[in-house]
Backbone of each chain as ProteinMPNN parsed JSONL, in Angstrom:
{"seq_chain_A": "MDPRAADTPRPPYYCVIFTSRRKKHIEDDYGDASARMLELAAQMPGFLGIESARDPEGIGITVSYWESEEAIKNWREHAEHLVVQRMGRDRFYEWYESRVAKVERATSFRSGGAA", "coords_chain_A": {"N_chain_A": [[58.569, 5.735, -8.02], [58.407, 4.618, -4.796], [58.4, 1.303, -3.787], [57.539, 0.669, -1.252], [55.361, 2.447, -0.743], [51.879, 2.948, -1.281], [50.312, 3.188, -4.303], [47.907, 4.88, -4.614], [44.378, 5.679, -6.053], [42.541, 8.768, -6.657], [40.784, 9.719, -3.753], [37.321, 8.921, -3.18], [38.098, 5.785, -1.324], [38.615, 2.739, 0.193], [39.853, 1.494, 3.443], [41.802, -0.982, 5.312], [43.057, -1.015, 8.328], [45.386, -2.381, 10.195], [46.731, -3.04, 13.309], [49.102, -4.362, 15.323], [50.555, -6.349, 17.91], [53.412, -8.475, 17.818], [53.84, -11.786, 19.003], [56.615, -12.549, 21.14], [58.052, -15.034, 20.951], [58.053, -15.972, 18.189], [56.685, -18.155, 15.797], [58.376, -19.932, 13.148], [57.023, -19.901, 10.783], [55.648, -17.641, 10.486], [56.764, -15.565, 8.774], [56.479, -16.686, 6.294], [53.703, -16.964, 5.973], [52.758, -14.317, 6.112], [54.02, -13.35, 3.907], [52.584, -14.727, 1.966], [49.993, -14.128, 2.279], [50.278, -11.424, 1.402], [50.707, -11.783, -1.298], [48.449, -13.113, -2.022], [46.477, -11.114, -1.351], [46.987, -9.004, -3.108], [46.076, -10.079, -5.51], [43.467, -10.014, -5.279], [40.275, -9.046, -6.342], [39.603, -5.452, -6.638], [41.687, -4.67, -4.932], [43.945, -2.043, -4.056], [46.463, -1.5, -3.021], [49.056, -1.638, -0.572], [50.513, -0.793, 2.686], [53.12, -1.091, 5.005], [54.613, -1.516, 8.204], [56.782, -2.674, 10.626], [58.213, -2.474, 13.908], [61.14, -2.873, 15.77], [60.397, -3.582, 18.339], [58.137, -5.133, 17.955], [55.7, -4.143, 17.363], [53.458, -3.589, 14.837], [52.089, -2.07, 11.931], [49.69, -2.56, 9.234], [48.449, -1.217, 6.301], [45.848, -1.78, 4.105], [44.694, -1.073, 1.039], [41.5, -0.634, -0.702], [39.061, -0.779, -3.275], [36.36, -0.753, -2.656], [33.942, -1.594, 0.048], [32.902, -4.116, -0.261], [34.973, -5.437, -1.634], [36.646, -5.501, 0.496], [35.25, -7.24, 2.125], [35.264, -9.498, 0.654], [37.782, -10.266, 0.664], [38.214, -10.527, 3.491], [36.797, -12.853, 3.918], [38.03, -14.744, 2.344], [39.002, -18.028, 1.752], [41.51, -19.151, 2.343], [42.702, -16.967, 3.566], [41.075, -16.857, 5.849], [42.1, -19.128, 7.222], [44.599, -18.221, 7.892], [44.02, -16.07, 9.404], [42.999, -17.223, 11.679], [45.327, -18.604, 12.534], [46.83, -16.481, 13.233], [45.459, -15.408, 15.497], [45.701, -17.654, 17.239], [48.479, -18.009, 17.369], [50.348, -16.051, 16.474], [49.929, -13.28, 17.369], [49.967, -10.942, 20.099], [47.917, -9.084, 20.458], [45.39, -7.661, 18.403], [44.285, -4.6, 16.586], [41.78, -4.09, 14.226], [40.642, -1.929, 11.798], [38.213, -0.694, 9.705], [37.984, 1.72, 7.179], [36.894, 4.703, 5.513], [38.622, 6.365, 3.156], [38.902, 9.742, 2.565], [40.244, 11.995, 1.92], [43.628, 12.758, 0.585], [47.008, 13.479, 0.599], [50.158, 13.91, -0.962], [53.56, 13.932, -0.48], [56.72, 14.448, -2.131], [60.146, 14.516, -1.837], [62.748, 16.72, -3.155], [65.046, 15.142, -3.649], [64.082, 12.584, -3.862], [63.657, 9.299, -5.167]], "CA_chain_A": [[57.691, 5.361, -6.827], [58.917, 3.741, -3.746], [57.563, 0.112, -3.717], [56.89, 0.698, 0.033], [54.156, 3.407, -0.688], [50.702, 2.385, -2.103], [50.01, 4.335, -5.313], [46.389, 4.809, -4.582], [43.869, 6.513, -6.86], [41.968, 9.832, -5.952], [39.718, 9.281, -2.838], [37.151, 7.978, -1.999], [38.398, 4.502, -1.377], [38.494, 2.093, 1.543], [41.186, 0.724, 3.772], [41.905, -1.663, 6.663], [44.163, -0.428, 9.224], [45.698, -3.577, 11.083], [47.772, -2.777, 14.134], [49.225, -5.663, 16.149], [51.857, -6.723, 18.684], [53.605, -9.852, 17.547], [54.346, -12.433, 20.1], [57.984, -12.63, 21.244], [58.81, -16.202, 20.493], [57.164, -16.209, 17.146], [57.101, -19.404, 15.185], [58.976, -19.719, 11.851], [56.093, -19.81, 9.574], [54.973, -16.32, 10.319], [57.178, -14.718, 7.566], [55.877, -17.314, 5.147], [52.275, -16.803, 6.056], [52.711, -13.042, 5.954], [54.384, -13.034, 2.594], [51.68, -15.465, 1.222], [48.899, -13.174, 2.418], [50.438, -10.194, 0.6], [50.708, -12.11, -2.544], [47.028, -13.304, -2.181], [45.645, -9.828, -1.299], [47.283, -8.276, -4.368], [45.384, -10.694, -6.528], [42.06, -10.004, -5.135], [39.559, -7.82, -7.144], [39.546, -4.175, -5.86], [42.93, -4.287, -4.177], [44.67, -0.924, -4.567], [47.814, -1.278, -2.58], [49.329, -2.001, 0.896], [51.689, -0.209, 3.349], [53.285, -1.956, 6.176], [55.922, -1.235, 8.85], [56.909, -3.366, 12.044], [59.255, -2.01, 14.513], [61.859, -3.889, 16.444], [59.678, -4.119, 19.474], [57.157, -6.136, 17.592], [54.525, -3.26, 16.903], [53.253, -3.456, 13.263], [50.848, -1.316, 11.354], [49.617, -2.736, 7.879], [47.153, -0.558, 5.91], [45.556, -2.181, 2.947], [43.636, -0.121, 0.341], [40.633, -1.272, -1.561], [38.001, 0.007, -4.049], [35.066, -0.831, -2.073], [33.665, -2.435, 1.16], [32.727, -5.45, -0.767], [36.356, -5.951, -1.935], [37.304, -5.817, 1.71], [34.435, -8.241, 2.759], [35.644, -10.602, -0.108], [39.113, -10.462, 1.21], [38.283, -10.928, 4.805], [36.139, -14.094, 3.931], [38.605, -15.735, 1.362], [39.198, -19.335, 2.694], [43.017, -19.191, 2.818], [42.909, -15.879, 4.698], [40.422, -17.33, 7.295], [42.956, -20.041, 7.959], [45.848, -17.444, 8.41], [43.513, -15.124, 10.551], [43.002, -18.062, 12.946], [46.748, -18.902, 12.956], [47.326, -15.207, 13.897], [44.906, -15.369, 16.8], [46.158, -18.642, 17.973], [49.949, -18.244, 17.608], [51.353, -15.035, 16.056], [49.764, -11.903, 17.904], [49.534, -10.786, 21.577], [46.756, -8.596, 20.369], [45.463, -6.709, 17.323], [43.164, -3.931, 16.373], [41.528, -4.019, 12.976], [39.645, -0.985, 11.647], [37.779, -0.533, 8.34], [37.827, 3.167, 7.162], [36.719, 5.19, 4.246], [39.587, 7.409, 2.774], [38.226, 10.877, 2.086], [41.203, 13.049, 1.414], [44.849, 12.272, 0.55], [47.981, 14.281, 0.113], [51.436, 13.256, -1.228], [54.763, 14.624, -0.732], [58.026, 13.833, -2.498], [61.294, 15.521, -1.53], [63.534, 16.755, -4.282], [65.973, 14.042, -3.875], [63.505, 11.308, -3.825], [63.632, 8.58, -6.493]], "C_chain_A": [[58.376, 4.274, -6.075], [57.972, 2.531, -3.612], [56.909, 0.069, -2.396], [55.683, 1.597, 0.252], [53.133, 2.873, -1.579], [50.394, 3.635, -3.033], [48.49, 4.254, -5.576], [45.783, 5.865, -5.455], [43.264, 7.762, -6.08], [41.025, 9.161, -4.971], [38.384, 9.626, -3.558], [37.561, 6.662, -2.466], [38.319, 3.942, 0.038], [39.773, 1.539, 2.182], [40.902, 0.035, 4.968], [43.049, -1.56, 7.295], [44.341, -1.671, 10.281], [46.809, -3.293, 11.904], [47.827, -3.915, 15.046], [50.619, -5.521, 16.925], [52.051, -8.34, 18.34], [54.174, -10.603, 18.856], [55.868, -12.6, 19.92], [58.646, -13.777, 20.551], [57.934, -16.677, 19.37], [57.629, -17.41, 16.339], [57.589, -18.977, 13.67], [58.157, -19.368, 10.687], [55.182, -18.563, 9.537], [55.34, -15.537, 9.116], [56.406, -15.39, 6.415], [54.423, -17.046, 5.035], [51.865, -15.215, 5.621], [52.908, -12.659, 4.458], [53.278, -13.589, 1.618], [50.37, -14.564, 1.135], [48.999, -11.924, 1.574], [50.288, -10.582, -0.757], [49.216, -12.336, -2.916], [46.202, -12.089, -2.301], [45.816, -9.181, -2.644], [46.556, -8.922, -5.568], [43.755, -10.639, -6.461], [41.394, -8.768, -5.884], [39.382, -6.553, -6.176], [40.611, -3.847, -5.079], [43.626, -3.129, -4.855], [46.008, -0.869, -4.092], [47.879, -1.581, -1.045], [50.654, -1.18, 1.411], [51.844, -0.958, 4.637], [54.649, -1.508, 6.794], [55.831, -1.985, 10.332], [58.189, -2.923, 12.659], [59.968, -3.133, 15.386], [61.329, -4.446, 17.736], [58.561, -5.16, 19.234], [55.732, -5.511, 17.257], [54.449, -3.203, 15.414], [51.906, -2.763, 13.085], [50.885, -1.72, 9.726], [48.21, -2.1, 7.398], [47.053, -0.984, 4.537], [44.412, -1.353, 2.286], [42.712, -0.894, -0.674], [39.601, -0.452, -2.095], [36.675, 0.279, -3.327], [34.959, -1.705, -0.778], [33.411, -3.86, 0.807], [33.966, -6.011, -1.053], [36.85, -6.412, -0.548], [36.666, -7.196, 2.381], [35.024, -9.614, 1.999], [37.053, -11.173, 0.438], [39.072, -11.213, 2.419], [37.722, -12.49, 4.844], [36.867, -15.142, 3.0], [39.253, -16.941, 2.16], [40.716, -19.373, 3.154], [43.401, -18.14, 3.783], [42.254, -16.127, 5.958], [41.513, -18.225, 7.936], [44.118, -19.201, 8.746], [45.279, -16.365, 9.53], [43.505, -15.883, 11.846], [44.485, -18.496, 13.353], [47.244, -17.522, 13.722], [46.7, -15.027, 15.317], [45.474, -16.479, 17.759], [47.798, -18.627, 18.279], [50.727, -16.993, 17.336], [51.099, -13.807, 16.845], [49.424, -11.9, 19.409], [48.185, -10.117, 21.446], [46.683, -7.798, 18.975], [44.132, -5.703, 17.383], [42.883, -3.762, 14.857], [40.357, -2.976, 12.639], [39.441, -0.853, 10.161], [37.327, 0.961, 8.102], [37.618, 3.521, 5.68], [37.701, 6.563, 4.011], [38.861, 8.544, 2.043], [39.146, 11.902, 1.458], [42.593, 12.37, 1.446], [45.753, 13.265, 0.106], [49.306, 13.539, 0.175], [52.538, 14.302, -1.164], [56.107, 13.882, -1.09], [59.203, 14.881, -2.361], [62.112, 15.665, -2.996], [64.441, 15.69, -4.677], [65.431, 12.707, -4.068], [63.567, 10.665, -5.182], [62.332, 8.632, -7.218]], "O_chain_A": [[58.828, 3.245, -6.576], [56.793, 2.749, -3.333], [55.817, -0.49, -2.3], [55.043, 1.531, 1.302], [53.498, 2.344, -2.629], [50.258, 4.795, -2.642], [47.959, 3.69, -6.532], [46.437, 6.883, -5.682], [43.477, 7.8, -4.868], [40.487, 8.104, -5.302], [38.34, 10.502, -4.422], [37.478, 6.315, -3.644], [37.976, 4.666, 0.973], [40.69, 1.151, 1.459], [39.919, 0.327, 5.649], [44.069, -2.032, 6.793], [43.469, -1.886, 11.122], [47.908, -3.266, 11.35], [46.806, -4.416, 15.517], [51.546, -4.769, 16.623], [51.208, -9.223, 18.5], [54.902, -10.009, 19.652], [56.374, -12.763, 18.81], [59.572, -13.645, 19.75], [57.171, -17.632, 19.517], [58.829, -17.654, 16.213], [57.265, -17.926, 13.117], [58.546, -18.654, 9.762], [54.213, -18.424, 8.79], [54.494, -14.919, 8.47], [55.745, -14.699, 5.641], [53.966, -16.907, 3.9], [50.876, -14.936, 4.943], [52.185, -11.864, 3.857], [53.055, -12.995, 0.563], [49.8, -14.326, 0.07], [47.997, -11.405, 1.083], [49.735, -9.763, -1.492], [48.75, -11.85, -3.946], [45.347, -11.972, -3.179], [44.816, -8.835, -3.272], [46.458, -8.26, -6.601], [42.973, -11.074, -7.307], [41.946, -7.672, -5.984], [39.034, -6.717, -5.007], [40.576, -2.764, -4.494], [43.886, -3.173, -6.058], [46.785, -0.173, -4.745], [46.86, -1.747, -0.374], [51.636, -0.961, 0.701], [50.882, -1.395, 5.269], [55.624, -1.191, 6.112], [54.851, -1.834, 11.063], [59.217, -2.984, 11.985], [59.388, -4.185, 15.656], [61.685, -5.532, 18.192], [58.131, -5.907, 20.113], [54.769, -6.207, 16.936], [55.413, -2.757, 14.792], [50.917, -2.829, 13.815], [51.81, -1.361, 8.999], [47.12, -2.352, 7.91], [47.951, -0.688, 3.748], [43.387, -1.018, 2.88], [43.211, -1.739, -1.417], [39.23, 0.538, -1.464], [36.04, 1.331, -3.4], [35.863, -2.509, -0.55], [33.722, -4.743, 1.605], [34.097, -7.184, -0.705], [37.385, -7.51, -0.394], [37.323, -8.035, 2.997], [35.22, -10.652, 2.631], [37.306, -12.368, 0.587], [39.662, -12.284, 2.564], [38.145, -13.273, 5.695], [36.399, -16.274, 2.873], [39.97, -16.738, 3.14], [41.009, -19.629, 4.322], [44.244, -18.312, 4.665], [42.718, -15.718, 7.022], [41.8, -18.057, 9.122], [44.486, -19.422, 9.899], [46.009, -15.895, 10.403], [43.89, -15.398, 12.91], [44.726, -18.713, 14.54], [47.976, -17.566, 14.71], [47.374, -14.538, 16.225], [45.685, -16.226, 18.945], [48.287, -19.158, 19.277], [51.779, -16.852, 17.961], [52.124, -13.16, 17.058], [48.688, -12.757, 19.899], [47.296, -10.478, 22.218], [47.701, -7.342, 18.455], [43.141, -5.946, 18.071], [43.802, -3.268, 14.204], [39.241, -3.132, 13.134], [40.415, -0.896, 9.409], [36.387, 1.413, 8.756], [38.051, 2.825, 4.762], [37.519, 7.62, 4.614], [38.263, 8.307, 0.994], [38.759, 12.595, 0.517], [42.77, 11.464, 2.261], [45.348, 13.987, -0.805], [49.601, 12.742, 1.065], [52.436, 15.394, -1.724], [56.519, 12.902, -0.47], [59.083, 16.022, -2.806], [62.067, 14.769, -3.839], [64.606, 15.357, -5.851], [66.156, 11.767, -4.394], [63.536, 11.336, -6.214], [62.21, 8.075, -8.309]]}, "seq_chain_B": "MDPRAADTPRPPYYCVIFTSRRKKHIEDDYGDASARMLELAAQMPGFLGIESARDPEGIGITVSYWESEEAIKNWREHAEHLVVQRMGRDRFYEWYESRVAKVERATSFRSGGAA", "coords_chain_B": {"N_chain_B": [[45.783, -2.861, 29.194], [47.825, -2.391, 26.199], [50.206, 0.222, 25.936], [50.808, 0.894, 23.365], [48.775, 0.489, 21.694], [45.8, 2.151, 20.499], [43.174, 3.103, 22.356], [40.346, 3.303, 21.366], [37.089, 4.719, 20.998], [33.662, 3.354, 20.154], [33.217, 3.183, 16.668], [31.44, 5.551, 14.608], [34.602, 7.333, 13.933], [37.465, 9.42, 13.329], [40.443, 9.302, 11.3], [43.998, 10.049, 10.849], [45.99, 8.774, 8.502], [49.436, 8.314, 8.337], [52.084, 7.787, 6.238], [55.363, 7.195, 5.794], [58.832, 7.721, 4.459], [61.805, 8.0, 6.069], [64.479, 10.066, 5.926], [67.795, 8.9, 5.122], [70.098, 10.235, 6.503], [69.487, 11.424, 8.999], [68.758, 14.222, 10.789], [69.615, 15.152, 14.292], [67.531, 16.282, 15.645], [65.118, 15.021, 14.882], [63.924, 13.113, 16.492], [63.31, 14.537, 18.89], [61.381, 16.454, 17.759], [59.408, 14.747, 16.832], [58.589, 13.531, 19.326], [57.801, 15.824, 20.624], [55.511, 16.465, 19.23], [53.776, 14.374, 19.481], [53.245, 14.713, 22.113], [51.933, 17.146, 21.863], [49.635, 16.664, 20.236], [48.191, 14.972, 21.702], [47.195, 16.728, 23.468], [45.298, 18.061, 22.118], [41.898, 19.154, 21.46], [39.36, 16.634, 20.875], [41.075, 14.584, 20.383], [41.979, 11.036, 20.15], [43.599, 8.958, 20.326], [46.639, 7.261, 19.295], [48.587, 5.452, 17.092], [51.687, 3.863, 16.164], [54.547, 2.889, 14.155], [57.829, 2.163, 13.027], [59.97, 0.817, 10.818], [63.284, -0.759, 10.587], [64.248, -0.026, 8.035], [63.352, 2.399, 7.688], [60.881, 3.189, 6.91], [57.688, 4.426, 8.034], [54.541, 4.173, 9.753], [52.059, 6.123, 10.948], [49.191, 6.339, 12.802], [46.791, 8.612, 13.761], [43.888, 9.073, 15.788], [40.773, 10.61, 15.819], [37.916, 12.454, 17.142], [36.542, 14.013, 15.222], [36.362, 15.528, 11.916], [36.759, 18.108, 12.305], [38.365, 18.378, 14.412], [40.725, 17.241, 13.348], [41.312, 19.071, 11.563], [41.887, 21.299, 13.169], [44.08, 20.414, 14.413], [45.899, 19.945, 12.29], [46.361, 22.737, 11.551], [47.472, 23.804, 13.579], [49.796, 26.141, 14.937], [52.337, 25.425, 15.999], [52.661, 22.81, 15.174], [52.557, 23.31, 12.359], [54.96, 24.421, 11.864], [56.546, 22.133, 12.3], [55.7, 20.374, 10.304], [56.671, 21.768, 8.175], [59.455, 21.33, 8.779], [59.549, 18.569, 8.262], [59.03, 18.352, 5.78], [61.371, 19.643, 4.527], [63.53, 18.547, 5.714], [63.177, 16.014, 7.107], [61.852, 13.858, 5.62], [61.905, 11.571, 2.858], [59.742, 10.934, 1.465], [56.157, 11.296, 1.858], [52.728, 9.959, 2.557], [49.636, 11.118, 3.295], [46.676, 10.487, 4.681], [43.201, 11.181, 5.25], [40.611, 9.49, 6.945], [37.455, 7.929, 7.559], [36.52, 6.021, 10.07], [34.719, 3.166, 10.046], [34.045, 0.636, 11.043], [35.241, -1.491, 13.65], [37.455, -4.168, 15.093], [38.6, -5.951, 17.82], [41.478, -7.893, 19.16], [42.582, -9.811, 21.88], [45.064, -11.901, 22.984], [44.946, -14.928, 25.086], [47.221, -14.782, 26.733], [47.903, -12.171, 27.019], [48.691, -8.954, 28.291]], "CA_chain_B": [[45.922, -2.422, 27.661], [49.17, -2.066, 25.894], [50.1, 1.653, 25.619], [50.997, 1.13, 21.957], [47.421, 0.334, 20.926], [44.993, 3.295, 20.763], [42.086, 2.647, 23.019], [39.377, 4.177, 20.651], [35.733, 4.46, 21.261], [33.003, 2.625, 19.081], [32.977, 3.989, 15.588], [32.311, 6.239, 13.746], [35.423, 8.46, 14.312], [38.204, 9.928, 12.004], [41.821, 9.034, 11.579], [44.813, 10.427, 9.749], [47.111, 7.734, 8.109], [50.688, 9.222, 7.766], [53.242, 6.77, 5.913], [56.747, 7.966, 5.408], [60.076, 7.079, 4.624], [62.677, 8.826, 6.685], [65.868, 10.314, 5.132], [68.833, 8.048, 5.896], [71.003, 10.826, 7.389], [68.508, 12.096, 9.707], [69.236, 15.082, 11.715], [69.378, 14.81, 15.611], [66.11, 16.873, 16.257], [63.85, 14.546, 14.524], [63.257, 12.456, 17.755], [62.699, 15.742, 19.694], [60.14, 17.032, 17.178], [58.399, 13.714, 16.87], [57.922, 13.336, 20.576], [56.899, 16.979, 20.957], [54.146, 16.494, 18.308], [52.939, 13.414, 20.139], [52.742, 15.385, 23.408], [51.016, 18.37, 21.546], [48.586, 16.096, 19.642], [47.378, 14.366, 22.851], [46.418, 17.765, 24.298], [44.254, 18.67, 21.345], [40.652, 18.706, 21.654], [39.077, 15.606, 20.04], [42.19, 13.564, 20.151], [41.42, 9.735, 20.776], [44.602, 8.014, 20.308], [47.649, 7.12, 18.219], [49.494, 4.154, 16.917], [52.938, 4.116, 15.369], [55.544, 1.858, 13.901], [58.823, 2.544, 12.147], [60.942, -0.313, 10.75], [64.618, -0.392, 10.401], [64.517, 0.522, 6.741], [63.182, 3.996, 7.694], [59.364, 3.208, 6.7], [57.028, 4.486, 9.202], [53.075, 4.391, 9.669], [51.469, 6.542, 12.101], [47.661, 6.49, 12.687], [46.163, 9.277, 14.887], [42.561, 8.823, 15.75], [40.054, 11.788, 16.232], [36.505, 12.578, 17.128], [35.756, 14.64, 14.089], [36.993, 16.14, 10.914], [37.131, 19.525, 12.615], [39.471, 18.292, 15.297], [41.821, 16.997, 12.483], [41.666, 20.353, 10.916], [42.604, 22.114, 14.096], [45.474, 19.839, 14.51], [46.677, 20.261, 11.153], [46.531, 24.072, 11.43], [48.229, 24.273, 14.868], [51.02, 26.753, 14.624], [53.662, 24.577, 16.179], [52.646, 21.574, 14.093], [52.822, 23.765, 10.849], [56.455, 24.49, 11.772], [57.116, 20.917, 12.293], [55.391, 19.784, 9.018], [57.54, 22.259, 7.257], [60.761, 20.598, 9.019], [59.489, 17.32, 7.767], [59.231, 18.319, 4.267], [62.54, 20.171, 4.267], [64.582, 17.722, 6.225], [62.959, 14.674, 7.546], [61.278, 12.769, 4.911], [61.977, 11.301, 1.542], [58.406, 11.217, 0.893], [55.084, 10.761, 2.763], [51.374, 10.021, 2.066], [48.836, 11.528, 4.286], [45.198, 10.127, 4.211], [42.055, 11.351, 6.17], [39.627, 8.527, 6.596], [36.374, 7.929, 8.564], [36.628, 4.653, 10.742], [33.448, 2.772, 10.168], [34.072, -0.625, 11.943], [36.518, -1.908, 14.301], [37.338, -5.263, 15.843], [39.93, -5.948, 18.649], [41.69, -9.191, 19.609], [43.565, -9.966, 22.847], [45.484, -13.284, 23.376], [44.831, -15.27, 26.415], [48.399, -14.492, 27.645], [48.162, -10.707, 26.78], [48.492, -8.222, 29.67]], "C_chain_B": [[47.403, -1.812, 27.441], [49.183, -0.408, 25.469], [50.388, 1.977, 24.091], [49.851, 0.945, 21.1], [46.539, 1.626, 21.409], [43.704, 2.572, 21.201], [40.781, 3.619, 22.565], [38.017, 3.723, 21.002], [35.069, 3.582, 20.08], [33.052, 3.713, 17.96], [31.624, 4.336, 15.355], [33.295, 7.219, 14.433], [36.4, 8.596, 13.205], [39.562, 9.523, 12.445], [42.553, 9.683, 10.489], [45.899, 9.334, 9.642], [48.313, 8.504, 7.573], [51.616, 8.023, 7.554], [54.168, 7.706, 5.405], [57.772, 7.149, 5.2], [61.009, 8.202, 4.984], [63.993, 8.965, 5.904], [66.81, 9.651, 6.058], [69.684, 8.906, 6.927], [70.283, 11.894, 7.931], [69.192, 12.98, 10.598], [68.75, 14.792, 13.306], [67.877, 15.191, 16.154], [64.987, 16.245, 15.767], [63.144, 13.871, 15.79], [62.538, 13.517, 18.698], [61.368, 16.211, 19.22], [59.056, 16.048, 17.221], [57.779, 13.537, 18.279], [57.134, 14.492, 21.046], [55.587, 17.049, 20.097], [53.356, 15.451, 18.884], [52.42, 13.931, 21.317], [51.557, 16.345, 23.046], [49.61, 17.81, 21.014], [47.606, 15.523, 20.848], [46.594, 15.45, 23.635], [45.313, 18.397, 23.346], [42.893, 18.162, 21.545], [40.135, 17.594, 20.543], [40.028, 14.552, 19.63], [41.775, 12.315, 20.82], [42.471, 8.773, 20.913], [45.527, 8.182, 19.241], [48.36, 5.822, 18.249], [50.576, 4.384, 15.891], [53.883, 3.13, 15.379], [56.416, 2.286, 12.992], [59.829, 1.309, 12.045], [62.269, 0.05, 10.42], [65.11, 0.174, 9.21], [64.235, 1.984, 6.606], [61.509, 4.124, 7.277], [58.625, 3.399, 7.86], [55.525, 4.61, 8.859], [52.738, 4.963, 11.005], [49.937, 6.808, 11.975], [47.351, 7.345, 13.796], [44.69, 9.187, 14.788], [41.873, 10.21, 16.38], [38.594, 11.824, 16.309], [35.829, 13.045, 15.795], [36.909, 15.213, 13.039], [37.575, 17.558, 11.393], [38.346, 19.326, 13.573], [40.797, 17.924, 14.573], [42.283, 18.209, 11.922], [42.359, 21.391, 11.765], [44.002, 21.689, 14.399], [46.377, 20.166, 13.435], [47.022, 21.634, 11.089], [47.322, 24.683, 12.666], [49.507, 24.954, 14.484], [52.22, 25.96, 14.939], [53.602, 23.367, 15.225], [52.931, 22.073, 12.678], [54.204, 23.921, 10.745], [57.055, 23.032, 11.521], [56.875, 20.096, 11.029], [56.428, 20.349, 8.081], [59.051, 21.44, 7.496], [60.726, 19.261, 8.18], [59.595, 17.384, 6.295], [60.748, 18.736, 3.845], [63.543, 19.314, 4.624], [64.409, 16.29, 6.598], [62.704, 13.462, 6.658], [61.73, 12.744, 3.519], [60.708, 11.521, 0.784], [57.296, 10.853, 2.1], [53.602, 10.854, 2.103], [50.537, 10.236, 3.338], [47.343, 11.421, 3.931], [44.358, 10.535, 5.485], [41.034, 10.409, 5.939], [38.593, 8.408, 7.865], [36.243, 6.31, 8.962], [35.127, 4.28, 10.857], [33.032, 1.524, 11.089], [35.351, -0.866, 12.562], [36.494, -3.276, 15.073], [38.76, -5.27, 16.625], [40.118, -7.511, 18.991], [42.685, -9.128, 20.626], [43.758, -11.46, 23.099], [45.224, -13.597, 24.831], [45.864, -14.796, 27.384], [48.563, -12.977, 27.621], [47.832, -9.967, 28.085], [47.067, -7.396, 29.605]], "O_chain_B": [[48.007, -1.034, 28.18], [48.297, 0.106, 24.786], [50.241, 3.107, 23.625], [49.906, 1.204, 19.898], [46.598, 2.046, 22.565], [43.222, 1.629, 20.573], [40.316, 4.504, 23.282], [37.77, 2.547, 21.271], [35.766, 3.14, 19.167], [32.952, 4.914, 18.21], [30.698, 3.638, 15.768], [32.912, 7.877, 15.4], [36.218, 7.943, 12.178], [39.881, 9.395, 13.628], [42.034, 9.903, 9.395], [46.612, 9.043, 10.603], [48.257, 9.21, 6.566], [51.927, 7.307, 8.506], [53.926, 8.73, 4.766], [57.775, 5.994, 5.627], [61.033, 9.238, 4.319], [64.492, 8.009, 5.31], [66.798, 9.698, 7.289], [69.969, 8.444, 8.032], [70.349, 13.054, 7.525], [70.191, 12.562, 11.183], [67.656, 14.276, 13.537], [67.219, 14.501, 16.932], [63.882, 16.7, 16.064], [61.958, 14.071, 16.052], [61.409, 13.366, 19.166], [60.399, 16.367, 19.964], [57.921, 16.366, 17.577], [56.56, 13.407, 18.395], [56.089, 14.386, 21.687], [54.672, 17.789, 20.459], [52.139, 15.616, 18.791], [51.253, 13.688, 21.625], [50.494, 16.405, 23.664], [48.564, 18.392, 21.3], [46.384, 15.674, 20.828], [45.59, 15.212, 24.305], [44.499, 19.195, 23.811], [42.667, 16.972, 21.766], [40.517, 17.718, 19.379], [39.829, 13.769, 18.701], [41.261, 12.38, 21.937], [42.269, 7.773, 21.602], [45.373, 9.036, 18.368], [48.666, 5.223, 19.28], [50.362, 5.036, 14.87], [54.125, 2.502, 16.409], [55.914, 2.849, 12.019], [60.414, 0.867, 13.034], [62.449, 1.178, 9.96], [66.18, 0.782, 9.179], [64.688, 2.701, 5.714], [60.978, 5.231, 7.372], [58.823, 2.603, 8.778], [55.215, 5.104, 7.775], [53.064, 4.403, 12.052], [49.519, 7.488, 11.038], [47.626, 6.873, 14.9], [44.22, 9.228, 13.651], [42.398, 10.801, 17.323], [38.003, 11.161, 15.456], [34.782, 12.567, 15.358], [38.104, 15.313, 13.316], [38.622, 18.049, 10.97], [39.287, 20.115, 13.491], [41.873, 18.234, 15.083], [43.485, 18.436, 11.783], [43.192, 22.188, 11.332], [44.929, 22.472, 14.603], [47.503, 20.618, 13.642], [48.095, 21.838, 10.521], [47.724, 25.846, 12.713], [50.279, 24.363, 13.729], [53.099, 25.864, 14.082], [54.589, 23.059, 14.556], [53.494, 21.332, 11.872], [54.755, 23.622, 9.686], [57.913, 22.81, 10.667], [57.684, 19.237, 10.68], [57.022, 19.618, 7.288], [59.693, 20.998, 6.543], [61.693, 18.892, 7.514], [60.205, 16.527, 5.655], [61.276, 18.179, 2.882], [64.515, 19.266, 3.87], [65.305, 15.459, 6.452], [63.176, 12.34, 6.842], [61.948, 13.819, 2.961], [60.607, 12.138, -0.276], [57.6, 10.214, 3.107], [53.332, 11.698, 1.249], [50.757, 9.562, 4.344], [46.822, 12.115, 3.058], [44.759, 10.266, 6.617], [40.506, 10.399, 4.827], [38.913, 8.759, 9.001], [35.877, 5.484, 8.125], [34.364, 4.905, 11.594], [31.976, 1.419, 11.713], [36.414, -0.495, 12.064], [35.468, -3.507, 15.712], [39.794, -4.75, 16.206], [39.162, -8.28, 19.092], [43.678, -8.441, 20.389], [42.81, -12.194, 23.379], [45.263, -12.724, 25.698], [45.616, -14.469, 28.545], [49.492, -12.552, 28.309], [46.9, -10.278, 28.826], [46.69, -6.739, 30.576]]}, "name": "protein", "num_of_chains": 2, "seq": "MDPRAADTPRPPYYCVIFTSRRKKHIEDDYGDASARMLELAAQMPGFLGIESARDPEGIGITVSYWESEEAIKNWREHAEHLVVQRMGRDRFYEWYESRVAKVERATSFRSGGAAMDPRAADTPRPPYYCVIFTSRRKKHIEDDYGDASARMLELAAQMPGFLGIESARDPEGIGITVSYWESEEAIKNWREHAEHLVVQRMGRDRFYEWYESRVAKVERATSFRSGGAA"}
């Protein structure tokens, strides 16, 4: 299993789709804050996995997967996460879109040569 | 509005979250096929928008937004799209995860300096 893919269970489950454009002159602590949030999310009850990609232009999409809407609510309201959400608005992002969705169906493909 | 953000209506609506790892030695026609699929999707009934990012390691996430599950079904079964889905499995991707989800809530942020 590629660690960049989320090994999610059979649907239904929930997700947060977070699309953003990072500011060009980003401060050094973005990487630290981002890594810390990943570590913290993975410790939250109901966390199922996360997938993330950011292109060289600064557009990023992160999808985190959760057992329930309550798990998402707990994560959104976690004190340390609230601080970093504020940092995101004040300093890291030009814009973001955050969407909560219920995953209803999923299909996987692995090529013959995949690890 | 940044063209990289999907200007979606108020929820509920649907989305397809497509996460993939591209093969390293990708053939030249990937870019053409990808651009053509984008053009074609945008012409489909019920299409609401698309967001996409691929990082230098080859991990990409594309989220397309749709009015209904039927619109997604029509897109998935479009003849030209079926051909490219096959190309994707045969030649472009190490793996992918495709998830259909119902967007229930959405929030947007624009920084003061954003266009």
